[in-house]
C-alpha distance (Angstrom), angle and dihedral (degrees) to the residues before:
residue distance angle dihedral
M1 . . .
L2 3.80 . .
N3 3.78 116.9 .
C4 3.78 110.0 -143.0
R5 3.74 121.5 171.1
P6 3.84 110.5 -112.6
L7 3.76 111.4 -97.0
P8 3.80 128.6 -173.1
L9 3.76 110.7 -88.5
R10 3.80 113.3 -123.5
L11 3.75 108.5 -161.3
S12 3.77 116.2 -166.5
A13 3.79 113.0 -104.6
W14 3.79 95.5 -111.2
L15 3.75 93.2 49.4
L16 3.79 96.0 46.4
G17 3.80 90.1 47.6
A18 3.77 92.1 50.2
C19 3.78 92.3 48.0
L20 3.80 92.7 50.9
L21 3.78 90.1 46.3
L22 3.79 92.0 51.9
A23 3.77 91.8 46.3
G24 3.82 90.3 61.0
P25 3.76 131.2 67.7
I26 3.81 94.4 -82.2
R27 3.81 113.6 89.7
V28 3.78 125.9 -161.3
V29 3.82 94.6 -171.7
A30 3.73 133.2 51.6
D31 3.80 114.8 -88.9
D32 3.76 91.2 -141.9
A33 3.78 95.9 57.6
P34 3.86 108.7 121.4
G35 3.74 93.0 -126.8
Q36 3.78 98.1 43.3
A37 3.78 95.6 98.5
D38 3.81 91.1 54.1
L39 3.80 91.1 47.6
D40 3.82 90.5 51.4
R41 3.79 89.6 52.4
A42 3.81 90.4 47.3
I43 3.83 89.7 55.0
E44 3.80 92.0 48.1
A45 3.81 90.3 47.8
K46 3.81 91.6 50.4
L47 3.77 92.6 51.6
S48 3.79 90.6 53.8
V49 3.80 99.3 43.7
D50 3.80 110.9 141.7
Q51 3.80 108.1 147.9
L52 3.78 132.9 40.7
D53 3.80 92.9 -108.0
D54 3.82 90.5 58.3
F55 3.79 90.7 71.9
G56 3.81 90.7 63.8
R57 3.82 91.2 61.5
V58 3.80 91.3 52.3
L59 3.77 91.2 50.2
D60 3.83 93.2 48.0
L61 3.79 92.1 50.0
C62 3.81 91.7 49.1
K63 3.81 90.2 52.5
K64 3.79 91.9 48.4
A65 3.77 92.2 48.5
I66 3.81 91.8 52.3
E67 3.81 92.9 44.8
K68 3.82 92.2 50.6
G69 3.76 92.1 48.8
L70 3.81 139.2 -96.3
D71 3.76 133.2 -170.1
D72 3.81 116.8 -103.1
D73 3.81 95.9 -89.3
G74 3.79 92.2 45.6
K75 3.80 93.0 48.2
K76 3.81 91.0 49.6
F77 3.77 90.8 49.9
A78 3.81 92.6 47.5
E79 3.80 91.0 50.5
E80 3.80 91.2 50.9
L81 3.81 91.4 46.0
Y82 3.82 89.3 51.2
T83 3.80 92.8 49.3
G84 3.78 93.0 44.9
T85 3.82 90.5 50.2
L86 3.81 90.5 53.2
I87 3.81 89.0 51.6
D88 3.80 92.2 48.6
R89 3.81 93.4 47.6
A90 3.79 91.1 49.5
G91 3.80 88.4 45.7
M92 3.81 91.5 55.5
L93 3.81 89.7 51.7
V94 3.80 92.5 46.6
E95 3.79 91.7 49.8
A96 3.82 91.0 47.2
I97 3.82 88.3 55.4
F98 3.80 99.6 43.6
A99 3.80 101.4 32.7
A100 3.83 97.5 48.1
P101 3.84 112.4 112.9
R102 3.80 87.8 -134.5
P103 3.82 128.7 21.1
D104 3.80 111.8 -88.9
A105 3.79 112.2 -127.1
Q106 3.80 88.1 -130.8
W107 3.81 95.7 55.3
P108 3.86 95.9 110.6
R109 3.82 89.0 55.0
M110 3.77 90.5 45.4
R111 3.82 89.5 52.2
A112 3.83 90.4 51.7
F113 3.81 91.6 52.9
A114 3.79 92.2 46.7
M115 3.81 92.9 48.0
R116 3.82 89.8 51.5
D117 3.81 90.2 56.3
L118 3.81 94.1 42.8
N119 3.79 93.4 49.1
E120 3.79 88.1 54.7
V121 3.80 90.3 48.4
V122 3.80 94.8 54.2
E123 3.81 90.4 44.9
R124 3.79 88.5 55.7
D125 3.80 95.4 41.0
P126 3.81 118.3 3.9
K127 3.81 92.8 -172.6
I128 3.82 98.5 71.5
G129 3.82 103.2 112.9
Q130 3.78 93.7 -169.6
A131 3.80 90.4 61.4
H132 3.82 92.9 50.7
L133 3.81 90.1 48.8
M134 3.79 92.8 52.9
M135 3.81 90.7 47.5
A136 3.84 88.6 51.0
R137 3.79 92.9 51.7
L138 3.78 92.6 47.6
Q139 3.80 96.0 46.7
A140 3.84 90.6 48.7
L141 3.82 90.1 63.5
P142 3.82 119.7 96.6
G143 3.79 111.2 -70.2
G144 3.80 92.2 21.4
N145 3.78 128.9 121.0
R146 3.83 107.5 -93.0
E147 3.80 94.7 -165.1
Q148 3.77 92.0 51.6
A149 3.79 89.5 46.8
A150 3.82 92.3 53.5
T151 3.81 91.9 46.2
A152 3.79 93.1 48.4
A153 3.84 92.2 47.0
A154 3.83 91.6 51.2
K155 3.82 89.7 47.6
A156 3.80 90.2 49.6
L157 3.85 90.3 54.5
E158 3.81 88.3 55.7
L159 3.76 95.0 49.0
V160 3.82 111.0 34.5
G161 3.79 91.5 77.0
N162 3.79 115.3 -162.2
D163 3.81 95.6 -13.2
R164 3.79 96.9 126.4
L165 3.82 94.5 -172.0
Q166 3.79 93.0 54.5
Q167 3.81 90.5 45.7
A168 3.80 88.2 52.1
Q169 3.81 92.1 49.9
A170 3.78 90.1 51.3
H171 3.82 89.9 53.9
V172 3.80 89.3 49.4
V173 3.81 89.3 56.4
L174 3.80 92.5 47.4
G175 3.79 89.8 48.8
S176 3.79 92.2 51.4
L177 3.80 90.1 55.0
E178 3.83 93.9 53.5
D179 3.79 118.6 100.9
D180 3.79 90.0 -171.0
V181 3.83 107.9 86.5
A182 3.80 94.6 -150.3
K183 3.83 92.7 52.1
R184 3.80 91.3 44.9
L185 3.82 91.9 53.5
E186 3.82 89.9 44.9
H187 3.79 90.8 59.3
L188 3.77 91.9 45.0
G189 3.82 89.1 49.7
K190 3.80 89.8 54.6
A191 3.81 88.8 49.8
V192 3.80 92.1 52.9
D193 3.80 90.5 47.2
L194 3.80 90.0 53.9
A195 3.80 96.4 44.0
P196 3.82 107.6 17.4
R197 3.80 96.5 168.2
D198 3.81 99.2 42.7
V199 3.78 109.7 121.9
E200 3.78 98.2 -147.3
I201 3.74 95.4 46.2
R202 3.81 92.3 49.3
R203 3.80 89.3 45.9
T204 3.81 91.3 50.4
R205 3.78 95.0 51.4
G206 3.80 92.1 40.4
L207 3.83 91.5 55.9
A208 3.79 91.4 44.8
L209 3.80 90.4 52.8
L210 3.81 90.6 46.2
V211 3.82 90.0 56.0
E212 3.80 89.3 52.4
D213 3.83 91.7 51.3
E214 3.80 91.5 -112.0
F215 3.78 89.2 138.4
D216 3.82 101.0 164.8
K217 3.78 93.0 47.0
A218 3.79 90.8 46.9
R219 3.80 89.3 51.0
D220 3.81 90.9 53.8
D221 3.79 92.6 53.8
L222 3.79 94.0 44.4
L223 3.79 91.4 49.0
V224 3.78 90.4 57.7
A225 3.80 90.2 48.0
T226 3.82 91.5 52.0
E227 3.80 90.1 49.9
E228 3.75 89.5 56.2
D229 3.83 94.8 43.1
A230 3.78 112.7 25.2
D231 3.80 94.0 173.1
D232 3.81 101.9 59.9
A233 3.82 108.3 107.3
G234 3.83 90.9 -168.5
L235 3.79 91.7 58.4
F236 3.77 92.5 51.8
E237 3.83 90.8 47.2
A238 3.81 90.2 53.7
L239 3.80 90.7 46.1
G240 3.79 89.5 51.0
M241 3.80 90.9 51.9
A242 3.81 92.1 49.6
C243 3.81 90.7 50.1
M244 3.80 93.5 44.9
M245 3.80 92.8 50.2
G246 3.79 89.2 47.0
D247 3.82 91.1 53.2
R248 3.82 92.8 -111.1
L249 3.76 90.6 131.7
D250 3.83 98.5 163.9
E251 3.82 90.7 51.6
A252 3.76 90.2 46.2
E253 3.78 93.0 54.2
K254 3.82 91.8 48.8
A255 3.79 89.8 51.9
F256 3.78 93.3 48.9
N257 3.79 90.1 46.6
R258 3.79 90.8 53.1
A259 3.83 91.1 48.5
L260 3.81 88.9 53.8
E261 3.82 91.8 47.8
I262 3.78 87.1 57.9
D263 3.78 95.3 41.8
P264 3.81 113.6 14.8
E265 3.81 91.1 -179.7
A266 3.83 95.6 57.8
A267 3.78 99.6 125.3
G268 3.80 92.1 -175.4
V269 3.80 93.1 57.4
L270 3.81 90.1 48.8
L271 3.77 89.4 55.9
Q272 3.79 92.7 48.2
R273 3.80 90.1 51.9
A274 3.79 89.3 46.2
R275 3.84 89.2 56.3
L276 3.80 89.9 50.1
L277 3.79 92.3 50.3
A278 3.80 90.6 47.5
V279 3.82 89.8 54.3
R280 3.80 87.7 53.2
G281 3.77 90.9 50.1
E282 3.81 93.5 -114.8
K283 3.78 94.0 139.4
Q284 3.79 99.9 168.4
R285 3.81 94.7 49.3
S286 3.78 89.9 45.9
L287 3.82 92.8 51.2
A288 3.82 90.6 47.6
D289 3.82 90.6 57.0
I290 3.80 91.5 47.0
D291 3.81 92.2 49.2
K292 3.81 90.7 49.9
A293 3.83 90.4 48.9
L294 3.79 88.9 51.9
D295 3.82 90.2 50.5
I296 3.81 87.5 56.1
A297 3.82 96.0 40.9
P298 3.81 108.1 17.7
D299 3.81 93.2 175.8
D300 3.79 94.5 56.6
T301 3.82 103.8 121.1
S302 3.80 92.5 -175.4
A303 3.83 88.4 64.3
R304 3.80 91.7 53.2
V305 3.79 92.1 47.7
L306 3.82 89.5 49.6
R307 3.81 90.4 50.1
A308 3.78 89.1 50.8
R309 3.80 90.1 51.5
V310 3.82 91.4 50.8
H311 3.83 90.3 50.1
Q312 3.80 90.6 47.5
Q313 3.81 92.8 50.9
A314 3.79 89.0 49.5
G315 3.82 91.1 52.1
D316 3.82 94.8 -108.0
T317 3.79 94.9 131.1
E318 3.78 94.7 161.1
K319 3.78 93.3 56.6
A320 3.79 91.7 43.7
L321 3.79 91.8 53.1
A322 3.81 91.5 46.9
D323 3.79 90.6 57.9
L324 3.81 93.1 44.4
E325 3.79 94.4 48.6
A326 3.81 90.0 49.8
V327 3.81 90.2 52.5
L328 3.81 95.1 44.1
R329 3.81 92.2 51.3
D330 3.75 88.4 65.8
E331 3.80 98.9 30.6
P332 3.80 108.1 26.4
D333 3.83 94.6 180.0
L334 3.83 99.7 43.5
P335 3.85 102.1 143.4
G336 3.81 99.0 -146.5
A337 3.80 93.3 48.8
L338 3.82 94.1 45.8
E339 3.81 92.1 48.3
L340 3.78 93.8 50.1
R341 3.80 94.1 45.1
G342 3.78 88.9 49.6
L343 3.83 91.8 51.2
I344 3.80 91.1 48.7
A345 3.80 89.8 51.5
A346 3.81 89.3 50.1
E347 3.81 90.3 50.4
Q348 3.80 87.7 56.0
G349 3.80 92.8 49.5
D350 3.81 91.9 -110.4
Y351 3.81 95.0 131.5
D352 3.81 95.1 162.5
T353 3.82 91.4 61.5
A354 3.80 90.9 43.3
I355 3.82 90.6 50.4
R356 3.80 91.8 50.6
D357 3.80 91.8 53.8
F358 3.78 93.7 46.7
R359 3.82 92.4 46.4
R360 3.78 87.7 57.9
L361 3.76 89.7 50.2
V362 3.81 92.1 49.8
A363 3.81 91.0 46.7
K364 3.82 88.2 59.5
N365 3.84 93.8 41.0
P366 3.84 106.2 29.7
D367 3.83 92.7 162.3
D368 3.79 96.7 51.5
A369 3.82 103.3 110.6
V370 3.81 93.0 -167.6
L371 3.81 93.4 55.4
V372 3.79 93.0 44.6
T373 3.82 89.3 50.2
Q374 3.81 91.0 51.0
L375 3.76 89.2 52.2
G376 3.76 91.0 50.4
T377 3.81 90.4 50.5
L378 3.82 89.7 52.9
Y379 3.82 91.4 51.7
L380 3.79 89.5 50.3
A381 3.80 91.4 50.4
A382 3.81 88.5 48.7
K383 3.82 88.7 56.4
Q384 3.79 93.6 -111.5
P385 3.85 97.5 125.1
R386 3.82 96.9 163.8
E387 3.77 92.2 54.6
A388 3.82 88.2 44.9
I389 3.84 89.5 54.3
R390 3.81 90.0 52.5
R391 3.81 91.4 53.2
F392 3.80 95.0 43.1
T393 3.80 89.4 49.9
R394 3.80 90.0 52.8
A395 3.80 90.5 50.9
L396 3.80 90.4 51.0
E397 3.82 90.4 50.6
I398 3.78 86.1 57.8
D399 3.81 95.5 42.6
A400 3.79 118.4 9.7
E401 3.83 90.4 -169.4
N402 3.83 93.4 57.7
F403 3.80 100.8 128.5
P404 3.82 98.5 -170.0
S405 3.82 91.2 54.4
R406 3.79 92.0 45.2
R407 3.81 90.4 50.6
G408 3.82 92.6 41.2
R409 3.78 93.4 51.3
S410 3.79 91.3 50.5
D411 3.85 89.6 52.4
A412 3.84 90.1 51.1
E413 3.80 92.1 46.5
I414 3.80 91.2 52.1
T415 3.82 89.2 48.8
I416 3.82 90.7 58.7
G417 3.81 93.4 40.8
D418 3.80 98.5 -109.2
H419 3.81 96.1 139.7
K420 3.82 96.7 164.7
A421 3.80 92.5 58.3
A422 3.83 91.5 40.8
R423 3.81 91.4 53.8
A424 3.79 91.8 50.7
D425 3.81 91.3 51.7
L426 3.82 92.9 45.2
E427 3.77 91.6 50.3
K428 3.84 89.8 53.4
A429 3.78 90.9 44.4
L430 3.83 89.7 52.7
E431 3.82 89.6 54.1
L432 3.81 88.9 53.9
R433 3.80 94.8 46.1
P434 3.81 112.4 14.2
D435 3.79 93.9 -179.8
D436 3.81 100.2 47.0
T437 3.81 104.4 127.2
G438 3.81 94.0 -154.9
V439 3.79 92.6 56.2
L440 3.81 92.4 43.2
N441 3.79 90.6 51.7
N442 3.80 97.4 44.1
L443 3.79 94.4 47.8
A444 3.81 90.9 46.5
W445 3.81 90.2 50.5
L446 3.80 92.5 52.4
L447 3.82 91.5 47.3
A448 3.78 90.8 50.1
T449 3.80 104.1 39.1
S450 3.82 111.3 22.3
P451 3.85 114.0 123.9
D452 3.83 86.9 -139.7
N453 3.83 103.4 100.1
D454 3.78 96.1 -158.7
L455 3.82 91.5 54.0
R456 3.81 100.7 53.5
D457 3.80 122.0 98.0
G458 3.79 112.0 170.0
K459 3.78 96.8 -176.7
R460 3.77 93.3 54.3
A461 3.79 91.3 43.0
I462 3.77 88.8 58.5
E463 3.81 92.0 50.2
L464 3.78 93.3 50.1
A465 3.83 95.6 42.8
A466 3.80 92.3 47.4
K467 3.80 90.4 53.2
A468 3.82 90.4 49.6
C469 3.81 90.9 49.5
E470 3.79 91.5 51.5
K471 3.77 92.4 49.7
T472 3.82 91.8 49.7
E473 3.84 91.5 44.4
W474 3.81 91.3 -118.2
K475 3.81 90.9 -72.6
E476 3.83 101.4 117.0
A477 3.79 113.1 87.9
H478 3.79 95.5 -159.5
I479 3.78 92.7 52.7
V480 3.82 93.5 48.6
S481 3.79 88.7 49.6
T482 3.81 88.9 54.9
L483 3.78 89.4 55.8
A484 3.79 87.5 52.1
A485 3.80 90.6 51.9
G486 3.83 89.9 51.7
H487 3.78 92.0 54.2
A488 3.82 90.8 47.1
E489 3.83 89.5 53.4
T490 3.81 89.9 55.5
G491 3.82 90.7 48.8
D492 3.82 95.6 -109.1
F493 3.80 96.2 129.9
A494 3.78 94.5 163.9
A495 3.82 90.1 62.9
A496 3.82 90.0 40.2
M497 3.83 91.2 55.7
K498 3.81 91.9 45.6
F499 3.79 94.7 54.7
S500 3.79 93.0 37.5
R501 3.80 91.3 56.5
Q502 3.80 88.7 47.7
A503 3.85 89.3 53.7
V504 3.78 92.2 50.4
E505 3.80 90.2 52.4
L506 3.82 92.2 48.4
E507 3.80 96.4 51.7
E508 3.78 110.7 90.3
D509 3.80 104.9 144.4
A510 3.78 109.1 69.7
A511 3.81 130.1 31.8
E512 3.81 91.1 -156.3
V513 3.77 92.1 54.5
K514 3.82 92.0 46.6
E515 3.78 90.2 51.5
Q516 3.84 91.2 54.5
L517 3.78 90.2 49.0
R518 3.80 88.8 54.1
Q519 3.78 90.1 50.8
E520 3.78 90.4 53.3
L521 3.81 89.8 50.1
A522 3.79 90.8 50.7
S523 3.80 89.8 52.7
Y524 3.81 91.9 53.3
E525 3.82 91.3 46.5
A526 3.81 86.2 55.2
G527 3.83 90.0 51.5
K528 3.79 94.5 -110.6
P529 3.81 126.1 128.7
W530 3.82 117.8 -130.6
R531 3.80 120.0 -102.6
E532 3.81 123.3 -169.7
R533 3.77 137.5 172.6
Q534 3.79 123.0 167.4
E535 3.81 119.0 -151.0
V536 3.79 104.9 179.2
P537 3.84 114.3 -178.1
E538 3.80 118.1 -127.4
A539 3.81 110.8 -94.0
E540 3.82 117.6 -134.1
A541 3.79 117.8 -115.2
R542 3.78 110.5 -117.1
P543 3.78 135.4 162.6
G544 3.77 115.0 -114.1
P545 3.81 145.4 147.3
A546 3.75 122.7 -75.6
A547 3.76 117.7 -85.2
P548 3.80 118.6 -100.2
A549 3.78 115.5 -86.4
D550 3.78 93.8 -105.3
E551 3.83 91.0 54.7
Q552 3.79 97.2 46.2
K553 3.73 120.8 119.7
T554 3.81 132.0 168.4
A555 3.79 129.5 -120.1
Q556 3.78 89.3 -129.4
E557 3.80 98.1 45.7
P558 3.82 109.7 28.7
R559 3.79 120.9 -170.8
K560 3.79 113.7 -87.8
P561 3.80 104.6 -90.3
R562 3.78 131.7 -153.8
R563 3.74 83.3 -96.2
P564 3.84 126.6 -3.7
F565 3.80 92.4 -100.6
D566 3.84 95.9 49.4
E567 3.83 97.1 94.1
């Protein structure tokens, strides 16, 4: 037997009116009809329905009344009572599925029971729009029949008449079936237009917009929903997420606070607020929320990974690693933990360990272009450019518009001296991001200094380098030196020496870099353009201790090189 929580029975107006009429002294059927007594009991049973099983008694009595015999009016009424009872029983099941705070483990079985009733309803009367709408909603759930859902939703729109809420719900179903984002949001927009203050419809569109990174629009929908239902913790959590992602941090915190007022034991909300506090740099408050969430849900690995991330951002590497190792002992392939441990290893200069963790991540997600790109970046940092090229190439096979891989592959190609391939990648990268100063500089440097005669183009090198200088406010020594190299390539050594001296004066960080800048200047003073080709050998992967603190650099924020590709 299915266990559904009791829900208020909503009889249709015609049925409730008929039941009340029949319960009084006025009769619409003959008292001497053989089935009249069973019909009277069916009416009484319908008026007192409280649990799901009660509907079965009504249906059985209606069948008995019809079988025993009723006059024409009585039979018509019994048939309508039977059909209405099927609708109401299906409606209770549908509401139990959709209104539950958390999915009931029995929902697939509940759907099957509801669909059995609804199929019988539409066989008896195919023009009941409410039945088609419920069928559409049920079939749109996971494991349902999408084609049947779409057909039923379209049929419901034809039959529900002027019922704006049911029209809106039909559009919600049609939107949920759309793979095209624009069409999905179009249906949800129609739903909101039809029922602008309905909580569930606003929630549905708000969450859909949130997924599409339309944070301000999602916030607007969720605000309306919270105005209509000020006691739904889930709504305030979603509102907080929309505000947080939209950089409305004060509003986000207020929303999370309200969610926790409603449900103080909501571990998920505590973690969301902890993320917000971490973004603000409020480490202690963030950790307090995470610790409380772990008290409520001690097995929540996401909380431990978040705590590790907060420790890592605060510089407490030892505590971060302790949390990560504890998580990975139980779940060795947990993506978030592997990724963070790999990044910490990269920060410490231990690229071999970082690579091992990211290889495991890629093995589990071979078509994730972002992960593959990160692995390529780690290989490049580990001075294994050929392996980096292989990974970047794979990422570009997955997503040809992946800028980090396009840029990373060009860096690796320059490192091994393959200028032709590097230029092709830099040209494509420039199409993707025309104002990226790293790409502008690297392409200009190749065009000005490559030993390959057919590749150099001094005039274009000057144009690209000048644009990069302007965008960096003439503060980057290596970019100004590229402009000098461009002028030297065109034979304008006076301009080359001018900008080269400026580059020497700007460089303050590294003696080695300053020395190379002086060598370039000396070449220009001798009337010679600069030529450069790197041919770095592939380093061997080997396990080893972390680099000393003063030599550490991160995979995400590498030290400023002589030029961006000199890693």
